[in-house]
Structures are given as C-alpha cells and as structure tokens.
N, C-alpha and C positions, 0 to 999 in steps of 0.2 A: 503494501500500500503504499502510495506518496502521501510528502509530505502536507498536510492537516495548515492553512492558512488565515482560517476563517473558523469564525462560530457556525458549530451542527446549526442548521434549522429544525427550529424543535414547535413544537403547538405554541401558539401564544410568545414565542422568543422574539424579546424586541418590541414589545409591543407599551401604548401607554397605561399609563392607570387605569384600573379599567372595575367594574363589580368582582364580586364573587365567582369562580372559575363553574360552569356549571357542570353538570355530568358529560355530555358531549366535546368538551372542551380544554381537557388538561391531558398531556403523554402523549408518549412515553417520559418523555424527553422535554423538560423546562429548563430555560438560563435562568443566570441572577437575578437578571434585570426581574424576567416575571415573575419569581417568588418576591421581589422585593416591593414592588407594584402592591403585592397582593398580602403580603405580611399583617397576620394580625384580624386578616376576613373572619367574622362567622362561616364556621364548616370545614374552614381549611388547617388541618393538621401539617405539621414541621415533625417530621421522626428522623432521629439520626442512627442509625442502623453501624454504626463503627462498633468493630469489632480490634481482638486484639491491642496493640500498645494504643488505639486509638479511641478505643474505648473509656467512657467515664474520662473523660480529657476537659480541661478547666475551660474550655472554650466552647457556647456552644449559638448555631443560628437563634435568635431570643424566641423563646417558646419551647423549642425545639424538645419535643417526650420522646425516652429511651424506646427503642426497638431491640432487646438485649438477645441478640445473637448468641449470645454465647451463654448465655443467663434461661432466661423462659422463654424462649421463644424459640428453643432445641430443644426435640427430645432426650433427655438423657440416657432416657434406658437403652434406645440403641447402641448400636456396638460404634459406627461411625459417627462424629462431632459434629455439626451442625444438620440432622435429620430434623424431617419438618416433624413439628407435633401433630395429634391429633385436629380433629375438627374443634372437639368441645372445649382442650386447653387453647386451641388459637383464637377462637372464640372469645373466654376470659380474657385475655390477653390485648387485645384489642376493645373492650371494653374497655379495662382496666387503663388504655390513654384513652378514652374517651374518643372513640374513634366508631360514628353514627354510618349507617349501609348509606344514609343520603351524602357523607362528607363528599369530601376531595382529600387528598394525600398529596403529599410530597419527602420524598426520602433523601437521606444524601449522605453523607461517611466522613469521618474528617480524612481518609489519604485520595480522594478522589473519587474516582469509579470504582468501588471497589466489593464491598459488602451491600453498599445499597442498594447493589439493582437485584440482588439476592432475596431483599426482604420488598421490594417488588414486583421479583415474579412468587412471591410465598402468597401473596395478596390477588394477582388470578387464579393463582391455583386454588384460591378456596373463593373465589366467584366477585372478588372487586376491582372493576374494572379502574376506578376513578383515581388511581393513584400515578403515581409519575416521579423519573428522578432528575435529580437537580443535576446540570451538568457537568463536568468539574469539581464537583461534591463544596465543602468544608473553604479547599485551596481555593477555587477560583470565587468561589461567594468574599473572602478578604480580597484577596488578589481586585479584586472589585470595588474596596474599599467600602465594601456595605458590614454593619455595626455588627456586632457579637456580646454575649454579656458571658456572665460567669456561669458555670454549670452548677444551678441550685439544685432543691431537691425533688424527691423522683414525684409526676405526678401525681394529684392528689384531687383533682378536678373533677366535674360530674361524668360520671360512666355512659356508654356512648351505647346505641343500639345496633354495634355488628353483630352481624350472624354469620358461620362459614358457610358456605356452597361450594363444596367443593365440585373441583373439575377434575374427570378423567383425563388424563392422557398427561397436563404438562410437569407432573414429577413422576417418572417411572422410576423401574427397578434394578435387578440385572439381567431377571430373564430379558425383558423389554430390551436391553441394550445388547443380549450377545442376538436375541433376534435381528433388531436393527444392521448387525456388522454381517450376518448373515445373510440380508436385504439388499438384492441392485437398486431398488428404488430412493433407498434410505443411505445420512453417512453419520456417523459419531466422528465430535470433532473435541481436543480435549484441549482445554482453555492453559494449561500448566506449563511450564516453560520449557524450550528446547531440552534443554538438557534436563531436566527430570523424566518428561516426555521419553528421550531416548536413556534412561535407566544410567543416565556417568555421572547426575547428579541425585546426591541421599533425599529418601521422603523425610518432610519437616518430623512424621510421625514415628518416632524411634520403630524399629524391626518395623518394620511396615515396610516389603519387596518394592523393588523399581519398575520404572519397563512404564509399557501400556499395553492399553488390550487389542492382540490381532486384528486390524482392519482399519484403529480410530486414524484421524488424522490430527496431526496438529496444530492451532491456526490458538500463540499466545494470548492471553486477554489484550496482554498490553499493547495490542499491533491496533488494535479496534481504536487504539487513542491519540489524537493529536498534540498538535500546538496548546500547553496550559493545562494538558491534561483532561481537555473537549474530547468527545466523540467523534470521531472521523465525519462528516458529510458522508448522508443516505448511497450518493453514486459509488464513493471509496470504498464502502461498509460491502456494495454489492458486490461489486468486483474482487475486494479480499473471499469474500467466503464462494461468488464463481468461480473462481482460481481451483481450489480447494473440494467442493462436493460436485462442480461440474453441473447438468442439471435436475439432481435430485431436489426435492424440495423437503423432504419428511428428512429433517433434521434432530439431533443427538444429542445434549451438550453435556459435558463431562473435566472438571478439575479435579481438585485436592481434597474434598469436601462437598462439590455442592456450592461453592460464591462464588466465584469467578464464572465456574460457571455459565450462570447467568449475565454476568453480560455478555457474554457470547450473544446469549438468548437476545436479552436487548439489541444486541447492534442488528439480528439477525428481523427480528420488526421490526426494528428502523430502514432496512435494507430492501423492506419490503414482503419479507415473507407470512402469511400467515399465523397467526400464533396456534389454530390449533393446529399447524406441520410443526410444530417445535414440541419438545421436551429437554428437561433435566432429569438428568439420573441424581437422583436426589444418594446421597452417599461418596456418587464418585467413586477414585481410583480408592478412595482408600476402602469402601465396600469390596468394591471390587478384591482389590488387593490380598483381603483378610481371606477372600474363600477358597483352599486350597484348590480345588474343583476348577477354579476357574485358569483360563491360561490368559500367558503373557509372555508378550517379546521384551525380549532387554535391551531392542534395538541397537543393538553395536555391531556394526558392519564386519569392524576384524574379527569377527567368530565366525567359526566353520558353520554355515547350512547347517542343521543334525540331523545324522542319520549313518549307517555304514557306508551308501550309497555316494557322501559327499565324502568320505576318510577314502574309498575305494579313487575318487578322483587324484589322488597325489601320490599312488602305488606304481606307476608307475617307473622309468627307466631315468635314471638322469642324467646315466652317462650310459657308452655304446657307442653301438650304431645311427646312423642319419634316419633312416628309414622308423626304427622303432621308436629313437627321441620325439621324428613327427608326427607322428602315430598316436604314440601315447599323447602328447600335446593339447592333438584333436581331438582323441576321447573328451580327455579333461571337460575342455570347451563344450560339447554336446550332453557330457551327462550335468553338466549345469548351468544348463537350457533346461534339459526335466527339471534337474532339484529348482530351478526359479519358478516353473507354472505347475508344481506338482501340489495334486490336490484344491487345483479349481479347472478341472474338466469340463463344466457346465457353467463358467459363466469369461472362458477364454474372448469368446467371439463378442458379451457385453459390457466389458470395461475397456475404455479408454483412458488417456489425460488430455482434458479438452484443451483446445481447442485442434491439436491432430487427431485423427480416426486410427492413430497405429495403438493394435492390443497386441497381446501374447500370445493370441490367435494368427495375427499379421505375421509376424517374427516366426513362428512353425510353419506357415505355408510357406511365406521367403526365404526359410532355409532350407527345407525340399527343394525347393523350383533350384536353389544356387549347388545344393548336392547336387541336384540334376544334370544341371548343365556343365559343370565342370568334370564327372567323371563318367556318366552315361553319353550326353551326348560329343562333346570336343576329347578327350583319351579315349573311352572306347569309340568313337565313331557312330555310335548307335543315333535314329530318328527318332529322339526322343523329343517332342517339344516340351514345352511347361505346362503347369499341368494346376499352376493356378494367375497365369498371366499370359498375357497375347498383345499383339502390338498393338492391336485395336483397344489392351486395358492392361498399360503396362505394368500398375502398381494391384491387377486385381488379385496382386499375391499382401498383401500392407494390406490395402484399402477392403477387406472383407465386411459385408456390407448383410449378410446372412441372406441373398438373392441367390446362392444357385451358381457363383460361380463358375467359372470351366474347370473339368476336372471327374478324381469317380465320381459315381453317382452318390457319396456318403460322404464329398471334399467341402459341401456347408456347414461341420458340425468339429468339434474339436477331435469323436473321435477320428473320422475320418484323414483330418490334419497328422493326427499324430502320424497313425499309420502309411500315411503314405512318406513322412517325413525318415520313420524308421526304416522303411523297406528301400530309399535313397540312399542314408549311411548306411545299409546293409549293404548292399551293390559298389559299394564305393569305398569301403575295406573291403570284399573281397578283389574288387581291380584293384588297389593299391597291395595286397600279401602278392595273387600272381604274378605286379609284372616283376619283368628281368631285373629293372635298377628304375633309382629314381630322374632316369634322364628320357624314360619315356615320353615318347611326345601325343601332339595332337595338333588340329588350329583351331584356330577360336578367332568371330569374325570381327572380337574389338579387340584382342592380342594379339594375331598373331598364333608365327606359334607358341606352345607352351610346355614345360615338362610339369613328369608329376611330380619333382622337387616344389617348381612353384608353385602349382594349385593348391597343395599341401601348408603351402606357409601362406599364403594366399585364404582360404580356406583359416586356417588359426585366427587370423586379421578377421575374417569376419563374424565367428561366432564371438572373440573378444569382444565386440566393437556390439553387436547385438544384447551378444549378453548385458553391453552396462544399458543399453535401453529396457534389458531384461528388467536390472534392475530395481529401474527407477519406479517402471509400470508396478511394479509387486509391492511395493512398498505402500502408490499410492491408494491399489489394491484393497489392502488390509495389514499393510503395517508392516508386512513379515522385510527379512534385512538380511545380510548374512554374505558369506563370501562364496 
C-alpha cells in the first residue's frame, strides 16, 4: 500500500457542528473534528477501549467511559484472552456504561487504532450498528489540539437500555476457520507481524507455538494505517485486500487473540466489503495454537518440505560421471515440483495469483510440454506435437481455463496433467539412459543443433525457474513453504 497523505474520508468527518447523529449517520469511522463537534450531545457515548499499557491511562477524552477488554468485556473462563463474553454478560456491561439501544457510540484507544476496532466489532456482533471508531484514536485527538481530562472514577451514571441481539457469523471458532481454509471462495487473513506469522519471532504468550495456519495470508494490521496513524483511504485499502485475497469476497480475520483482527475487519468494511461476508476468529492464533490437533506452518523457508521423498531429492551422486550428476540434479528438480503441488490436486486449476492466470496446474502442463519437446521431438526425432499448446494458442499450457484445451481426453483435469507429465518424464529418463553419450544430438527450430548434455542443463534451469514460481504460488494458496 502507498503512503497516505490525507485524512480518510469518513461519515461526517470534517462537517460543521450539528445535532446529535441519528442511527444512520455514524460509522464505521469518524474523525476527531466530527467527534469534537458532538461531544457531550445527549445519547452519544464515548468509550475508551485501551488495553495493556494504555489501559487506565491518566488522560482521556472528556466524559469517556471504560470499555474494559482486559476486564469485564472478556470471558475469563475461556482459555484464550479477549474472548467474547456471552450475551447476558455483554448486555449487563453495556447497560452499566449507560448505553441505550437507541444511542450512538464512538470508541477510541490510547494506541491509535488498535483495540478500539475490537470494541466496535463486538458491538456489531451483538446487533448494535450505531457505533464508530475514532480515526487515529487518542493520539489523533491530542494532535488536533482537542481537550483531554484526567481519568476519573468509573462511570456511575444512569444505566442504559442496551440489549444484546447476537448475530451469527461475525465471530467464529476454529472449526469455521478450518472450513474457510479449505474453501476456494474464502480467504483467511492474519493481522500479526510478518515475523510472528513466519514463526521467526516468539509469541508474546509464553509457551505458545509459533507460525500460522496452513493457507492463511499475512496482512499486518499496521499496513492499513497511514500518516498520523489514520486509516488509509478506501481505495488503498481495497487495493491491499485485493492483492492478497483476489476476487474472494468471504474474508476471515485472525491475529494473536482476536483484537487487531478487528482492525482488518474495519478496513474491509471501509474498503466496501459487505459486513455479512466478514468474520473474526475469536481467540485467533492463541486458540488455534493451543489445540495440538490443528496444523501449523512454521514458515521457515530454510526447512525442507517434510517427508521421505523430500529427503531423497538430495540422495543422488555429488561426485562421479557427468551423466549421473546431471540426471540426479534433474530428478531432484522434478521431485521438487511434485512436492510443491502435493495435496492440491483438486485445486491446482482453481487457484492463481491475480492478475496472472498462472496456476500450479499450468506449470505441470507447461513442463510436460517442455519434456516432450526436447526429448521426444528434438532428440528422438518423433512426430510429437505439444499436448497443451499450439501455434494458435501458444500459452495454452500456462493459461488453462477449464475449457478443454488440446491434449488427452483427461487433460482438463489435474489427474490428466500429472499423467501426461509423468509419461513425458519417464520417456526422458529412458532416452537419457539409453543414449550412448551426452553428445547425442537433435535439431531444434529455435536453437539449431543441440546435444543431450545441453538439454539436460537446460531442463535443470527450466525446472529451477518454475519451481521458484511454484514456491510463490503454493505459499499464496495455503501458506506452505519449504525447500
């Protein structure tokens, strides 16, 4: 995302002082000037949702009441911190803060935009829509020269009439997230730092395993903030979400415990995603990582892809004759392609990284045609036209669209592509083994005369390059990494 140089356009931001906002006039984000013009208006409640070091700070926006995420507004019987309390407890907490069903709420926090979004999302999850987040939080308020007061005793004013009306689907559990990870129409976005997502930085909760959910994508919440800690403009937010999620409209958000995941939810709403297509994982990574039966990706690319086949890749000769070394390295590259695609047969044709149409299935089809060209057509001299491309459709191997491109009857499926690739790789092995030496030659329309030695070197280069593409595609599909 590019650097923001202007205040986010928000409902009511920058307007002149006016009457108390009605139910349809607020949120999800308001500016400091909007709030300053309405501060003290009957029916408008300002909540301080600060956590950690900012909780109970000495200064507050005048009249602010504490939305205590570290206290009464979390379920302390749940194993993960900041878990949403039940409807009865939430109703009691809101009434004790003087919030009415017909009132309006603005939430801020001392860090800027951090935990305030969690309070906003909780209110929405309990059926209350007349809530907004203060853009930039307390830092933006004070930077604008607006007044603060010393934090006083807990609110002791009149009780409110708030009644929780829970909405299904806005806060979800690990089962819903696991289903989303397997759903091609959904994306799971993790708001933690890149280091925590990768498992290279420790989790702040002692003993909690690191890494991320297989298939999750990383969008650190801070990347949604621009100059002065304000939310970026809607267009930039939309661009950032599209870059990761593509055309997927059903988005699930996670973080460490469900707090900054709500910053992503706020950004998605501002970007134009319908609220009923968005969900926050309550408990988030803490809940997931505490469950040993749930998988995790450590995220260190320096580790090998797990499994015996992965280890065998590096069991070939590192000394000896030229043919053995070249064929051993080429076999390691072929096996790497299979490992990069393992477990995704049903999705190979479905997942690409926009705006490219290249998929892992496209790579398999392309490399089947490459094997066929050099070993069958050029070196063996066979009449072996390409299986998946043609002069009229030169990118037919890469740009598979499910429409039944030229090739075997089953070529439109992942199974058919693998069968074609394995058949061509098997022929290449047999030809190389049977050749009298590496100086065996063939005629190619592009390169002219080429030797078997050159073809083997070229094939290693071709696989190495496309295995790099497979690395990127696989990580974007389900987060899996490894050599």
